[in-house]
C-alpha positions in Angstrom: 107.0 91.2 90.3 104.4 89.3 88.3 103.6 85.9 89.6 105.4 83.3 87.5 103.1 81.0 85.5 102.7 79.5 82.1 100.1 77.6 80.1 100.1 73.7 80.5 101.8 71.9 77.8 104.3 74.5 76.7 108.0 74.6 77.3 108.0 78.3 78.3 110.2 79.0 81.3 108.7 80.9 84.2 110.6 83.4 86.2 112.4 81.7 89.1 112.4 83.6 92.4 115.1 82.9 94.9 114.3 84.4 98.3 117.3 85.9 100.2 115.3 86.4 103.4 116.6 85.4 106.8 119.2 86.5 109.2 121.7 89.1 107.7 124.8 90.3 109.3 124.2 93.8 110.7 126.1 96.7 112.2 125.6 100.4 112.7 128.1 102.9 111.3 127.5 106.2 113.2 130.8 107.6 112.2 130.5 106.6 108.5 133.7 104.6 108.7 132.3 101.5 106.9 133.5 102.3 103.3 137.1 103.0 104.5 137.0 99.8 106.7 136.0 97.7 103.7 132.6 96.6 104.9 131.5 96.4 101.1 134.3 93.9 100.2 133.6 90.2 99.6 136.2 89.1 102.1 135.4 91.3 105.1 135.0 89.2 108.2 131.5 90.1 109.6 131.3 87.2 112.1 131.3 89.7 115.1 128.4 91.6 113.7 124.8 91.3 114.9 122.3 89.1 113.1 118.8 90.6 112.3 115.9 89.8 110.2 115.5 90.6 106.6 113.0 91.8 105.7 112.8 93.9 108.8 113.8 97.2 110.4 116.5 97.7 113.0 114.3 100.0 115.3 112.3 97.1 116.5 115.4 95.8 118.2 115.8 97.4 121.7 119.6 98.1 121.1 118.9 100.1 118.0 115.5 101.5 119.0 116.2 105.1 118.3 119.3 104.8 116.0 119.5 107.3 113.1 122.3 107.1 110.7 124.3 104.7 108.5 124.1 101.0 109.0 125.4 98.0 107.0 124.0 94.6 106.1 125.8 91.6 104.5 124.5 88.3 103.2 126.0 85.3 101.3 124.5 83.0 98.8 125.5 80.3 96.4 125.5 80.4 92.6 123.3 77.7 91.1 124.3 75.9 87.9 120.8 76.3 86.5 121.4 80.1 86.3 124.1 79.6 83.5 123.0 81.6 80.4 120.1 83.3 82.2 119.4 86.8 83.3 119.7 87.1 87.1 118.4 90.2 88.7 118.8 91.2 92.3 115.7 92.9 93.6 115.0 95.0 96.6 111.3 95.7 97.2 112.2 98.5 99.6 115.1 99.9 101.7 114.5 102.9 103.9 115.6 105.4 102.9 118.9 105.8 101.0 121.0 102.8 100.0 124.1 101.7 98.2 124.6 98.1 97.0 127.7 96.0 96.4 127.9 92.5 95.1 131.2 90.6 95.5 133.1 93.9 96.0 131.6 95.6 92.9 129.3 98.6 93.5 126.1 97.9 91.7 124.5 101.3 92.4 122.2 103.2 94.8 118.7 104.2 95.4 117.4 107.3 97.1 113.6 106.5 96.9 113.1 104.6 100.0 109.6 103.3 99.3 110.1 102.2 95.7 111.4 98.8 94.5 114.6 98.8 92.6 116.9 96.0 90.9 120.1 95.3 89.3 121.2 92.8 86.6 123.9 90.7 88.2 124.4 87.7 86.0 127.8 89.1 84.9 128.9 89.7 88.5 128.1 86.3 90.1 130.9 84.3 91.7 131.7 81.0 90.0 129.9 77.9 91.1 131.3 76.6 94.4 132.1 80.2 95.6 129.9 82.5 97.8 128.3 85.7 96.5 128.3 88.4 99.1 125.8 91.2 99.0 126.7 94.3 101.1 124.2 97.2 101.6 124.8 100.5 103.2 121.6 102.0 104.5 120.8 105.6 105.9 117.6 106.4 107.6 118.5 110.1 108.3 115.8 111.2 105.9 112.4 111.8 107.4 109.3 113.5 106.1 106.4 114.3 108.3 105.5 113.3 111.8 106.3 109.6 111.4 109.2 107.4 112.6 112.1 106.9 110.3 112.2 103.2 110.5 115.5 102.1 109.0 116.6 99.0 107.2 115.8 96.4 104.3 112.2 96.7 105.1 110.7 94.6 102.3 111.8 91.3 100.7 115.0 90.8 98.8 115.3 88.1 96.2 116.8 87.0 92.8 114.7 86.8 89.7 116.2 84.3 87.2 114.7 84.4 83.7 115.7 83.8 80.1 118.0 86.3 78.4 115.1 87.2 76.1 112.2 87.7 78.5 109.0 89.5 79.3 109.5 92.5 81.5 105.9 93.3 82.2 102.4 93.2 80.7 100.6 96.5 80.9 96.8 96.1 80.9 94.4 98.9 80.0 90.7 97.9 80.4 88.1 100.2 78.8 84.5 99.1 79.7 81.5 100.3 77.6 78.8 100.8 80.2 76.1 101.2 77.6 76.7 97.9 75.9 78.2 95.9 78.7 81.2 95.0 76.5 84.8 95.9 77.2 87.9 96.6 75.2 91.2 95.5 76.8 94.6 96.7 75.5 97.8 94.9 76.3 101.3 96.2 76.0 103.9 93.5 76.6 107.5 94.7 77.2 110.2 92.3 75.9 113.9 92.6 76.4 116.5 90.8 74.5 119.9 90.3 76.2 121.1 87.5 73.8 124.2 88.4 71.8 122.2 88.3 68.6 118.8 89.5 67.3 115.7 87.3 67.7 112.3 87.1 66.2 109.6 87.3 68.8 105.9 87.2 69.4 103.5 87.1 72.4 100.6 84.9 72.9 98.0 85.9 75.5 95.4 84.0 77.6 92.9 85.7 79.9 91.3 83.7 82.8 88.7 84.5 85.4 88.2 82.3 88.5 90.6 79.8 86.9 88.7 79.4 83.6 90.0 80.6 80.2 87.7 83.3 78.8 89.8 84.4 75.9 93.0 83.6 73.9 95.0 85.7 71.6 97.7 84.2 69.4 100.7 86.4 68.4 99.4 88.6 65.6 102.8 89.9 64.6 106.4 89.1 65.0 109.2 91.6 65.6 112.9 91.5 65.3 114.5 92.6 68.6 118.2 93.6 68.4 120.6 92.6 71.1 120.3 94.9 74.2 117.0 96.3 73.2 113.4 96.2 74.5 110.4 96.0 72.2 106.6 96.6 73.0 104.0 94.3 71.7 100.5 95.9 71.5 97.4 93.7 71.4 93.8 94.5 71.8 90.8 92.2 72.6 87.0 92.8 72.7 85.2 91.0 75.5 81.5 90.4 74.9 79.0 91.3 77.7 78.6 87.7 78.9 82.4 87.8 79.8 82.5 91.1 81.4 82.5 91.2 85.3 83.2 94.7 86.5 85.4 95.4 89.5 83.8 97.2 92.3 84.7 97.8 96.0 81.9 95.5 96.9 82.4 93.0 94.1 86.1 92.9 93.2 86.1 90.7 90.1 89.6 90.0 88.9 91.0 88.6 85.7 94.4 86.9 85.2 96.6 87.6 82.1 99.1 85.0 81.1 101.6 86.1 78.5 103.9 83.6 76.7 106.8 84.9 74.8 107.8 82.9 71.6 111.4 83.4 70.4 112.2 82.1 66.9 108.9 80.2 67.1 109.7 78.5 70.4 108.0 79.2 73.7 110.7 80.9 75.9 109.3 82.8 78.8 105.9 83.2 80.5 104.4 85.6 83.1 101.1 86.3 84.6 99.4 89.2 86.4 95.9 90.3 87.4 93.7 93.2 86.5 90.2 94.4 86.9 87.7 96.1 84.5 86.2 99.2 86.0 85.5 102.8 85.1 86.0 105.8 87.4 84.8 109.2 86.3 84.4 112.8 87.6 81.2 114.4 86.3 80.7 117.9 87.5 80.9 117.8 91.3 80.3 114.1 91.6 82.3 110.8 91.5 81.0 107.8 89.5 82.1 104.2 89.7 80.9 102.0 86.9 78.2 104.6 86.1 76.9 104.8 89.7 77.1 108.0 91.6 78.9 107.2 94.8 79.8 109.0 98.0 82.5 107.2 99.9 84.3 107.0 103.2 87.8 106.0 104.3 90.6 106.3 106.8 94.2 107.4 106.5 97.0 105.2 108.0 100.7 105.3 108.6 101.5 101.7 107.5 103.4 100.3 110.5 103.0 98.9 114.0 105.2 98.8 117.0 106.2 95.1 116.7 107.3 95.0 113.1 107.9 98.7 112.2 107.0 99.4 108.7 108.3 96.0 107.4 104.6 95.0 107.0 104.5 91.2 107.0 101.6 89.8 105.1 99.7 89.2 108.3 99.9 92.9 109.2 98.8 93.9 105.7 95.8 91.6 106.0 94.8 92.6 109.5 94.9 96.3 108.7 93.0 95.9 105.5 90.4 93.6 107.0 89.9 96.1 109.8 89.5 99.0 107.3 86.9 97.0 105.4 85.1 96.1 108.6 84.6 99.9 109.0 83.0 100.1 105.5 86.0 102.1 104.3 86.2 102.1 100.6 88.1 105.2 99.3 91.3 107.0 100.7 94.7 108.2 100.2 95.6 105.5 102.6 99.2 106.3 102.9 101.7 109.0 102.1 104.5 106.4 101.6 104.0 104.1 98.7 102.3 100.8 99.6 104.0 97.6 98.9 102.7 95.4 95.9 101.4 92.8 98.3 99.3 95.5 100.1 97.9 96.9 96.9 97.2 93.4 95.5 95.1 92.6 98.7 93.2 95.8 98.2 92.5 94.6 94.7 91.1 91.3 96.0 88.9 92.8 98.7 87.8 96.0 97.0 89.1 99.5 97.9 89.6 102.7 95.8 93.1 103.9 96.5 95.1 107.1 95.8 98.8 106.4 95.5 101.1 109.2 96.1 104.6 110.8 95.4 105.3 111.5 98.9 106.4 115.1 99.0 105.2 116.9 102.1 105.1 120.4 103.6 108.0 122.7 102.8 110.0 120.7 100.4 112.9 121.5 98.1 111.5 118.9 95.6 108.4 121.0 94.9 109.9 122.3 91.8 108.9 121.4 88.2 112.5 121.3 87.2 113.7 118.8 89.8 114.1 115.3 88.3 113.4 113.3 91.4 109.7 113.7 91.7 109.3 113.0 88.1 111.4 109.8 88.4 109.3 108.9 91.5 106.1 109.3 89.6 107.3 107.3 86.7 108.3 104.3 88.9 105.2 104.5 91.0 102.9 104.3 87.9 104.9 101.6 86.3 104.9 99.5 89.5 101.2 99.8 90.2 99.7 100.2 86.7 97.7 97.0 86.6 96.0 97.4 90.0 92.3 98.1 89.6 92.2 99.4 93.2 94.4 102.3 92.3 92.1 105.1 90.9 94.3 108.2 91.2 97.9 109.4 91.4 98.7 112.1 93.9 101.7 114.3 93.2 102.2 115.5 96.8 100.6 116.2 100.2 100.1 119.6 101.7 102.8 121.3 99.6 100.6 124.1 98.2 101.4 127.0 100.6 103.0 129.5 98.2 104.8 131.2 101.0 106.7 128.0 101.7 106.9 126.5 98.2 106.8 129.4 95.7 106.8 127.0 92.7 104.0 124.8 94.0 101.5 125.9 91.3 104.0 125.2 88.5 105.0 121.9 90.0 101.5 120.6 90.6 100.4 121.7 87.1 103.4 119.9 85.5 103.1 116.8 87.6 99.4 116.2 87.2 99.7 116.7 83.4 102.6 114.2 83.4 100.6 111.8 85.4 97.7 112.0 82.8 100.3 111.5 80.1 101.7 108.4 81.7 98.3 107.1 82.6 95.2 108.8 81.0 92.8 106.1 82.6 93.1 107.5 86.1 92.6 110.7 87.9 95.5 113.0 88.8 95.3 114.8 92.1 97.2 116.8 94.8 96.4 116.8 98.5 95.8 120.3 99.8 95.6 121.9 103.2 95.7 125.4 101.7 92.7 125.3 99.3 90.7 127.3 101.9 93.2 130.3 102.2 94.5 130.6 98.7 92.1 131.3 95.9 94.9 130.3 93.6 95.8 127.1 95.3 97.3 124.3 93.2 94.1 122.4 93.8 93.0 124.1 90.6 94.9 121.5 88.7 93.6 118.5 90.6 90.7 116.3 89.2 89.2 116.2 92.7 89.9 118.8 95.3 91.5 116.6 98.0 91.4 118.6 101.2 92.9 118.2 104.7 91.5 120.0 107.6 91.4 119.5 111.4 88.9 122.2 112.6 86.0 124.3 111.4 85.2 121.7 108.8 81.9 122.9 107.4 83.0 126.6 107.3 86.2 125.8 105.5 84.5 123.4 103.1 82.2 126.2 101.9 85.2 128.4 101.2 87.0 125.6 99.2 83.9 125.1 97.2 83.6 128.9 96.5 87.2 128.9 95.1 86.8 125.7 93.2 83.1 125.6 92.1 82.4 122.8 89.7 84.7 120.2 91.2 84.0 117.5 93.7 85.6 117.8 97.0 86.9 115.0 99.3 88.1 115.4 102.8 91.4 113.4 102.3 92.2 113.9 106.0 89.7 115.0 108.6 90.2 115.0 112.3 90.4 117.3 115.5 93.2 116.4 117.8 95.1 113.4 119.3 92.9 110.9 121.0 93.8 108.9 124.1 96.1 105.9 124.0 93.8 104.1 126.4 91.0 102.4 124.2 88.5 103.1 126.9 89.2 106.9 127.2 88.9 107.4 123.4 86.7 110.6 123.0 86.6 111.1 119.2 82.9 111.7 118.1 82.6 111.1 114.3 79.0 112.2 114.2 79.7 115.5 115.9 82.6 116.0 113.5 81.2 114.9 110.2 77.4 114.5 110.3 76.7 118.1 109.4 79.0 117.7 106.3 76.6 115.2 104.7 74.3 118.0 103.5 76.9 119.4 101.1 76.2 117.7 97.7 79.6 118.5 96.3 81.4 116.7 99.1 81.9 113.1 97.8 83.0 111.8 101.2 85.5 111.9 104.1 88.6 110.0 105.2 89.3 110.1 109.0 92.8 110.5 110.2 93.8 108.0 111.4 93.3 104.3 111.2 95.7 103.5 114.0 98.2 105.2 116.3 101.9 105.2 115.1 105.3 105.6 116.4 106.6 109.3 116.4 108.7 111.7 118.4 106.9 114.7 117.0 106.7 117.7 119.4 104.2 120.2 118.4 103.5 123.9 119.5 99.9 122.7 120.2 99.9 120.4 123.3 97.0 118.4 122.0 99.1 117.6 118.9 102.3 116.6 120.9 103.2 112.8 120.9 103.0 111.1 124.3 106.1 109.6 126.0 105.1 106.1 124.8 106.1 107.4 121.3 102.6 106.3 120.1 101.1 109.2 118.2 97.5 108.8 119.1 95.4 109.8 116.1 94.0 106.4 115.6 90.8 104.6 116.2 92.9 101.5 117.0 96.1 101.5 119.2 99.5 101.0 117.8 99.0 97.3 118.7 95.6 97.2 116.9 93.3 97.2 119.9 90.0 98.8 119.0 89.2 102.1 120.9 85.7 103.1 121.5 86.1 105.4 118.5 86.5 102.4 116.3 83.0 101.3 117.0 81.7 104.8 116.6 83.4 105.1 113.2 82.1 101.7 112.2 78.6 102.7 113.0 78.9 106.2 111.3 80.5 104.8 108.1 78.1 101.8 107.8 75.9 102.0 104.7 72.8 101.6 106.8 71.0 104.3 108.8 69.0 101.8 110.9 70.2 98.4 112.2 68.0 97.1 115.0 66.9 93.8 116.5 63.5 93.6 118.1 61.9 90.7 120.1 58.4 89.7 119.0 58.0 86.7 121.4 59.7 83.6 122.6 62.2 82.6 119.8 61.0 85.2 117.3 62.9 88.4 116.4 62.8 91.0 113.7 65.8 92.7 112.1 65.1 96.2 110.9 67.4 97.6 108.2 67.2 101.0 106.4 69.9 102.1 104.0 71.3 105.6 104.0 69.8 108.2 101.6 71.1 109.4 98.3 72.0 112.9 99.6 74.3 111.7 102.4 77.4 109.7 102.7 78.3 106.9 102.5 75.9 106.3 99.6 76.1 103.4 97.2 74.0 100.3 96.3 74.0 97.4 98.8 74.0 94.2 96.8 74.6 90.7 98.2 74.7 91.7 101.8 73.8 89.1 104.4 72.7 89.0 108.1 74.5 86.5 110.3 72.8 85.9 113.6 74.4 83.9 116.4 72.9 82.9 119.7 75.5 82.2 122.5 75.2 80.7 125.9 76.4 82.5 129.0 80.0 81.1 128.4 80.1 82.7 124.9 79.7 79.4 123.0 77.6 79.5 119.9 74.4 77.3 120.3 72.4 78.4 117.3 73.1 80.5 114.2 71.8 81.3 110.8 72.3 83.4 107.7 69.5 85.6 106.2 70.0 87.1 102.7 69.3 90.8 102.3 67.6 91.9 99.1 69.5 94.6 97.1 69.0 98.0 98.7 69.6 101.2 96.7 70.3 104.5 98.6 67.1 106.0 99.9 65.2 102.6 99.9 62.6 102.1 102.6 63.2 100.2 105.8 63.0 96.4 105.5 62.1 93.8 108.1 63.6 90.3 108.2 62.5 87.5 110.5 64.9 85.6 112.8 63.8 82.5 114.6 65.5 80.1 117.0 64.4 77.6 119.6 67.8 77.6 121.4 68.2 78.6 125.0 70.7 81.4 124.9 72.2 84.3 126.8 73.0 86.7 123.9 71.7 87.1 120.4 74.1 88.8 118.1 73.0 90.3 114.8 75.7 91.0 112.3 75.6 92.8 109.0 78.0 91.2 106.5 79.2 92.8 103.2 79.6 90.6 100.1 83.0 89.5 101.2 81.9 88.5 104.6 83.2 91.6 106.5 81.2 92.4 109.5 80.4 96.1 109.0 77.8 96.6 111.8 76.5 94.6 114.8 74.0 94.7 117.6 73.2 92.5 120.5 70.1 91.4 122.4 71.2 90.2 125.9 68.6 88.2 127.8 70.9 86.9 130.7 73.3 89.0 132.7 77.0 88.0 132.2 79.1 85.7 134.4 81.4 87.6 136.8 84.9 88.4 135.6 87.9 86.6 137.1 90.3 88.8 139.1 94.0 88.5 138.0 95.6 91.0 140.2 95.1 94.2 142.4 97.6 97.0 142.4 97.6 100.2 144.3 99.4 103.5 144.7 99.0 106.4 147.0 95.5 107.3 145.7 94.6 104.8 143.0 93.5 101.2 142.9 93.8 99.1 139.7 92.2 95.6 139.2 93.3 93.5 136.3 90.8 90.8 135.3 89.8 88.2 132.6 86.7 89.6 130.9 83.4 87.9 131.1 82.5 86.2 127.7 79.2 88.0 127.2 80.0 91.3 128.8 79.9 94.7 127.0 81.8 96.5 129.8 83.1 96.0 133.2 82.9 98.4 136.2 84.6 98.7 139.6 83.2 100.2 142.8 85.5 101.0 145.7 83.7 101.5 149.1 85.4 103.4 151.8 85.2 102.5 155.5 82.6 105.3 156.0 80.4 103.8 153.2 81.3 106.4 150.5 81.1 104.7 147.0 83.6 105.6 144.3 82.5 104.2 140.9 84.8 103.8 137.9 83.5 104.6 134.5 82.6 101.4 132.6 85.5 100.0 130.7 86.2 98.0 127.5 89.8 97.1 128.7 90.9 94.2 130.8 91.7 96.4 133.8 89.9 99.1 135.6 91.2 102.0 137.8 89.8 104.4 140.4 91.8 107.4 141.2 91.7 110.3 143.7 91.1 108.0 146.6 92.2 108.7 150.2 95.8 107.6 151.1 96.5 104.5 153.2 92.8 103.6 153.3 91.3 100.1 153.1 88.6 99.9 150.4 86.1 97.1 149.7 86.1 96.4 146.0 83.1 95.3 143.9 84.0 94.3 140.3 81.2 93.4 138.0 80.5 92.6 134.3 77.8 94.6 132.5 75.6 93.9 129.5 72.2 94.8 128.1 70.5 92.4 130.6 72.1 93.8 133.7 75.2 93.2 135.9 76.9 90.0 137.0 77.5 88.9 140.5 80.6 90.1 142.3 83.9 88.9 140.7 85.3 88.0 144.1 83.4 88.2 147.5 85.5 89.9 150.1 87.9 91.6 147.7 89.5 94.6 149.3 92.7 96.6 148.9 94.5 99.6 150.6 95.9 102.6 148.9 99.7 102.6 149.6 103.0 104.6 148.7 103.6 101.9 146.0 103.8 102.8 142.3 101.4 101.2 139.8 103.1 98.8 137.2 102.8 99.6 133.5 99.7 98.5 131.8 100.3 95.6 129.3 98.5 96.7 126.2 99.4 93.6 124.0 101.9 90.9 123.3 103.0 88.9 120.3 105.1 85.9 120.0 107.6 85.1 117.1 109.7 81.9 116.8 112.8 83.5 118.4 111.4 86.5 120.3 108.3 88.1 121.8 107.1 91.7 121.8 105.3 93.5 124.6 103.4 96.8 124.2 103.0 98.7 127.4 102.1 102.1 128.9 104.6 104.9 129.8 104.4 107.7 132.2 106.4 110.9 132.2 108.1 109.9 135.4 109.4 106.5 134.0 113.2 106.3 133.9 113.5 102.7 132.7 111.6 99.4 132.8 112.6 96.0 134.0 111.5 92.6 132.8 111.9 89.2 134.3 110.9 86.1 132.3 111.1 82.4 131.9 109.6 79.3 130.1 107.6 78.1 133.1 105.1 80.0 135.3 106.7 81.8 138.2 110.2 80.6 137.3 112.1 83.6 135.9 115.4 82.7 134.4 116.4 86.1 133.0 115.9 89.7 133.7 117.1 93.0 132.1 116.5 96.7 131.9 114.5 98.2 129.0 115.2 101.7 127.7 112.5 101.8 125.1 109.1 103.4 125.7 105.8 101.9 124.5 107.2 98.6 123.1 110.1 96.1 123.6 111.4 93.1 121.8 112.5 90.2 124.2 114.9 87.5 122.8 113.5 84.0 123.5 115.2 81.7 126.1 113.9 78.7 124.1 112.6 79.4 120.6 109.1 78.2 120.0 108.3 77.7 123.7 105.7 79.4 125.8 107.3 82.3 127.7 106.1 83.9 131.0 107.0 87.4 132.1 106.4 90.4 134.5 107.2 94.0 133.9 107.8 97.0 136.3 108.6 100.7 136.1 111.7 102.3 137.4 110.3 105.6 138.6 112.3 108.9 138.9 112.5 110.0 142.4 110.4 107.2 143.8 110.5 103.4 144.5 110.3 100.9 141.7 106.7 100.0 140.9 105.0 96.7 141.6 105.4 93.9 139.0 102.6 93.3 136.7 100.5 90.2 136.9 102.3 87.4 135.2 101.5 87.2 131.4 101.9 84.2 129.1 103.1 84.7 125.5 102.8 81.7 123.1 105.7 81.7 120.6 105.3 80.1 117.1 106.6 76.5 117.2 107.7 74.1 114.6 104.1 73.0 114.1 103.1 76.5 112.9 100.3 78.5 114.4 97.4 76.9 116.3 93.8 76.9 114.9 91.6 79.8 115.7 89.5 79.8 118.9 85.8 79.5 119.0 85.5 78.5 115.4 82.2 77.2 113.9 80.4 77.2 110.4 77.0 78.3 109.4 75.5 76.8 106.2 73.6 78.9 103.7 72.3 78.1 100.2 75.6 78.8 98.4 78.2 77.7 100.8 79.2 78.4 104.5 80.0 81.3 106.6 82.9 80.6 109.1 83.0 82.4 112.4 86.1 82.5 114.7 88.3 84.7 116.8 91.0 86.0 114.3 94.6 84.8 115.3 97.5 87.3 115.3 100.1 86.3 112.7 97.7 84.5 110.5 97.5 85.1 106.7 94.5 82.9 106.0 92.8 79.7 107.0 92.3 76.4 105.2 88.9 74.7 105.6 88.9 71.0 104.6 86.2 68.3 104.4 86.8 64.7 105.7 87.9 62.0 103.4 90.3 61.3 100.6 89.8 63.8 97.9 87.7 66.0 100.1 87.2 69.7 99.2 89.7 72.2 100.6 89.4 76.0 100.5 91.9 78.6 101.5 90.2 81.7 102.8 91.1 85.1 101.5 90.2 87.2 104.6 92.3 86.5 107.8 91.1 89.1 110.4 87.3 89.3 109.9 85.4 87.4 112.6 83.2 86.0 109.7 84.4 84.7 106.4 81.9 83.8 103.6 83.0 80.9 101.5 80.8 80.3 98.4 81.2 76.7 97.8 78.3 74.2 97.6 80.6 71.1 98.0 81.8 72.5 101.3 78.3 73.3 102.3 77.2 69.7 101.8 80.5 68.2 103.3 80.8 66.6 106.8 83.8 66.4 109.1 85.0 70.0 108.4 88.4 71.1 109.9 90.1 74.5 110.2 93.8 75.3 110.3 95.8 78.5 110.2 98.4 79.6 107.6 101.3 81.8 108.9 103.5 84.4 107.2 105.8 81.7 105.7 102.9 79.9 104.2 103.0 77.1 106.8 99.8 75.3 107.6 99.3 74.7 111.3 97.5 71.9 113.1 93.9 71.4 112.1 91.0 71.4 114.5 87.3 70.3 114.0 85.0 72.9 112.7 81.5 72.2 113.9 78.4 73.2 112.1 76.0 75.4 114.2 72.5 75.5 112.8 69.3 77.5 113.5 67.9 75.1 116.0 69.2 74.0 119.3 70.6 70.4 119.5 
């Protein structure tokens, strides 16, 4: 839905949006008796039903954690007098998967495309003022495609759009830059619907803005008579001179705003706005060009969900995932098989990412048929919804559907679908995702503008075969991988260099996209053991866990995908250092120009507090440019000097540390034992890179754990019923810490280890726990309360991998312990007590360890990103002081180009949550290059 807006001084009405989010009545209907029972009627008594969140999915509630089938939702709202004579539309941004909708006992219709928004005009079906309107929704999640979870429910927002009867439906923007002259032609098609009982004379005024300033205005050049019940298109074209053209690029995502005002019979009646970008994507021979620059790009694929919110994707989840993607220098991918929500794609527009959106056919599929109407309808709605997004550069008509033994009509379908995509949108590429292009010389990839190829072994060998079959076309590994990784971040074993480095030599390969970004929920059982989902239901393809904890592979991918070949920090003498940076070459990937990158260096004391910092601009570096050296000087007394490579948006895409002091020892939280294993849980040391445990037997035998990046460490294969002396230390580049606890010892015993707590997250009325699962686990038990050690409630947990716990007191801190109920054994020990902070009435707290670094054009803000945040507000002291809302939310550095803020004093920082609420502000100190 376009953001409502209209020019100052006009009487044009904006579209009013009435949110219907909140607690909806909910019940499952496993025997499909709801229709006969009258669940759809306005007067049905639903007071005994459950109440769950909309938007949301039922599978995140423990009692419905694995339910597949029909379910019902009901919600009541009032009719507002201001809606008289207006068009009122009931909009569902997404229901998974099949749904039927009733309003006040009248069936409005159904939808069978679970990822796509849909709506109904309801102004004629609303209850009179003073009476309740009742929406009833029947949902089925029985449909599943692929190895993903079939999250069920009203997963995206529901709302009413209230607009005049004669209104703008949408403005379609088609930018066409001339790279030779620097000018751009921009075509606008404005769709206007007239639901008045009589014909009207209408025209459309346009206003184009960039960064809040008007750059062009177009008055209505022609009027049209629109008959009652009809829709008319108004076509207008403008020419932007070179000085007004700012191209959109993944490293420089310039956006424009179009404001369209509808005049009806000469009077302003309705106004909408949307955003667009000007960019040119081309395939020339075996290469991809963006705005005339030959680029070789990298990305990751994701299943857009997590274990705490399912695939409901609150804005905080969208921003965290995209920010993490960008911090790995990812810039091109078919990110997701399911269609991404508009908020997701809008954020990709803002931060810069090249996206392939897809009609989600997969594998053996009855829809792979040129005569089936549903994929055609899917493609039409997908293109219509995402037409104005500059991040979208290609439409995919399906994934891994080309095996002709399974889908005999695959060639006919892909040919027809790609042709139809180009007909609907000739400005973008049309592609299909293949896993069969290396064993079929007549694969449907022949109809794809880029050969998008998925492969999980023998990558170089199979790539050469694909090139032989499709010579003359660029190839992109749209999915590349090997096998499932570990769920434990420390045991991640994926080596991107071993997998992909040899592929850089193939000039026709324009890049790779690693599968996958994060682990995701699944119950997929595969014939290959290395592809079978663990008991936790977390399918472990990711470089991040399902709870978004980075694995070792995350940092490996980050280094491998960074646009620099060399990123080093050398010491010259006391207080003097040199940063050495060399970009990658032209004949490798990634390969693109580096403009407006910066170095952020931070000196920290042994407790991790910043004592000195600075920003160093990096000159523009083209691929293949020679190594550069940049000086860094500080007089501070520090323990660690951190060097961070920031892209133009402020994302940290590479980092390295120079440790000069060994870290403080970690703090032991708990020691647990089993018959042959000792586990120590601890609070990590602030400047440690890793931690390590040594268990010393009575005879002096030393058992060393591998270094860990977790907050626990284990040593297995110890002798039963033996007392061991334990040495836990923190490690960094300067050495190891003192012992965490002198005299620490533990004996192996017949006990069972408790589950590992991977993560927690607090909402207002509940909290979530992510935990490990073992094949012997029967159930789990939790005890919790609102004060340390005082557990007021306990219950059993049937879910694996994650649980949602209702709050005892909404908004209050909660404390809990968890244990395993083990088949054929005793119950495990309880975990160490964990605290979870729930969001209170004051909103989210400010981020920890926040400080600002000044540079010539503004400030760079550093902090620890806060779960649940959607942005941060930086304010200067005093009445009328400058205030800036950050775009990024989960990058540890955020660049703010604002000279007023740079020169201001008394800065503060506060967090914005998913509801847009601003939390309590905290001081934001300035840290400079010199020690105080």
